[in-house]
C-alpha positions, 0 to 999 in steps of 0.5 A: 500500500502507498499514499502521497507523502504530501497529503498527510501528517501520518509520516510526520510523527516525529514533528508531532511529538517534538511539537507536543514536547515543546508545548509542555516545556512552554507550559511548565516554564511559564508557570515558573516564570510567573512565580506560581510555584515549581509544580503546575501539575499539583493544581487540578485547573493547571493539570487539566489545562496541560492536557487540554493544550496537548489535545488542542495541539493534536486537533489543530495539526490534524483538522487544519493539516498544519504539517502539510509539506512541513519538510519542504517549507522554508523559514518564512513559510514555517514562521507563518505555519507555526504562528497559525498553529499557536493561534489555533491552540490558544483559541481552543485553550481559551474556549475551554477556560470559558466553557468550563468557567475556569478563566478566573482560576487560571492566570492570563499572564501564564497563558500568554507566556505559554503561547509565546514560549511555545511559538519560539520553541516550536519554530526553532525545533522544527527548523533544527529537526529539518536540518537533521533530516536533510543531513541524512543522519536520521534513517528511522523513517526513510524509505529505500529508493532504487533509481532506474535510469541511463548512464548519461542521466545517472549522476544528475538524477542521484544529485537531484534526489539527494539535494531535494531529499528532505530526509525521506529516502535512502538511495539503495542503488542504481540500475542502468538500463542502457549499459551493464555497469553492475559493480561500478559507482556513480555519484557515490551510489553503487550500480547494483544490477542491469535491467535483466537482473533488477526485478530479482534484486527488488524481490530479494532486497529491501526496496520500498520504491523505485524511481524511473527516469530516462531521457526524452530521446530514450524509450521507457524500459517497458519489459522492466516495468512489467516485471517490477509491477509483478513484484508489487513495489511502488513505482514513480515514473517521470511525467514527461514519459509515461509508460502504460501501467494497468490495473493499479492506482495512480497519482501525481507527486514529486520526487526531488525536482521530478514530477512523477506518476506514482503507481502501487498495488493499493492506495491508503489515505492518511486517515486510513493509515492513522486508523490502522496504526492507532488500532495496532497500538491499542491492540499491541498494548492489550496484547503485551499485557496479556503476554505478561499474564500468559508468561506467568503460567507458560514460562515454568511449563516451557522451562521444565519441559525443555530447559532454555530461553522462554522466548524465541527470536528469529530473523524475518523479512518484513515490508518491502524486504526489510529485515527484523527480529520476530518474537515468540514463546518457544514451543520447540526444542533448542535444536529445532533449527538444526533439525529442520534440514532433515525434515524438509522431505516431509514439508507439505509445501512442495516448492520449499517457499514455506515450511509446514509439517503434519506432525513436527517432532521438534515441538516440545513434547511431541513424540512418535511412540514405538507402536507408531502412535503420535503423542503431542505435548505442551509445545503443541498446545501452545501452538494450537492455541496460538499462545506462542504468537502473543510476544509478537504484539511487541513487534506490533508496538515497535512498528515492525508488524501490524495486527493484520497483514501477511505472515513474515517469511524467513530469509531462506524462503524469500531467496526461493521467491519468484518475482510475483511472490514479492508482492506479498511483501508490499505491506507490513506483516501481520499476526493474522491475515486473510489466508490464516482465517481462510483455513491455514492448516488446509492450504499447502499451495504457496501460490494460493497463499500469494493469491490471498495475500495479494487480494488482501493488499489490493482490497485493503480497507480498515473494515477488512482488517476488523472483519479478519480480526473477528474471524481470527478470534472466532477461529482461535476460540473454535480450535480451543473449544474442539480440544 
């Protein structure tokens, strides 16, 4: 999924948090300067006002879209925008005092000093933070950008994107379409592939977006574009030369100084993304609390049955190929990974792109008795009831995963992917998803898994997530009831 960067404030959570901190510092300093004491939060009126001002700040930024183009604004435009934000917060704060009839109990001088300090702190902090983003030293929210261009254009395109980057992109490499230059470097960026090898590189590496810029006198690499479409990666095509891209949402935006037509598997508005993230945070908090409770009961049983760590971490592939550590309650013996190779011949997914067994002897307590009877143990109970999945709510809080998405594959599985399989990596992986609630135990055809995952990405809406969550709860409860 993708959305226009310029249309929303969801990606600017760093600016939001910094602004709210500035407001609270201003509130505290104003209380001190006016000689009212050292702790405004002991006074109910002032404590309530501190909360109201923060809420007013959020409402102002959201409703009036105060962070529109915040990274690109110059000093004068930032001055005007910050002033407007402060005035709006002041008006909402005044309205609250009037409605609650607490104006007499709240110092007007303190309120005025708060707004003045808030303006100064917010303005200077925004300018300073934009300098940090422009320097490229803050990579947390940057997207991995692959540039596809010609040898003659490469240096100019790289320098243009770097100059107008605003901290948004990490240039991951170059693909030169008119010459095989793999292994060489242009303007400090490595040429990582030619046109033929580029789709497979995108399939197996962390690439969020692809910018395609070719001169007017050169044809677009249509075959390459078709292959990239299969991977599900977001593409930006220079507007002066538009290639035919079928059956994908399209919109116009700017990458550096280039006006481009952006295409992706789906389009999510800022409000939809905000809803999904808020739902993830709420669900993640509840899930982490339940994880702590489950730990009290599960940890001793795991340790007694198989001495060793209670939690299990493993490297997985996340959105657009980015690697992260996934966490689970350990349900297998300590040598499970070492024994996987000898069990591959029993894999129910024949092509090796996933690993599923009818009966896994690596699971704690699982045994095949001399008479051939299969005996299950605590590890199987943990897996069947999905208790092992609960630590993944920490991954959801971190932002590596979502409540609903596609299941994160292992690096070894991704190395076996064909180009069109990469489309299932176009969103954050989830604890549950469409194919899990469509009978995950019965689906052994990986192509069917990819089909369901791609269907979810293309048809995604907040309502679909809610529907899948309800189905997940029903499925888990149904399994527990049948035990």
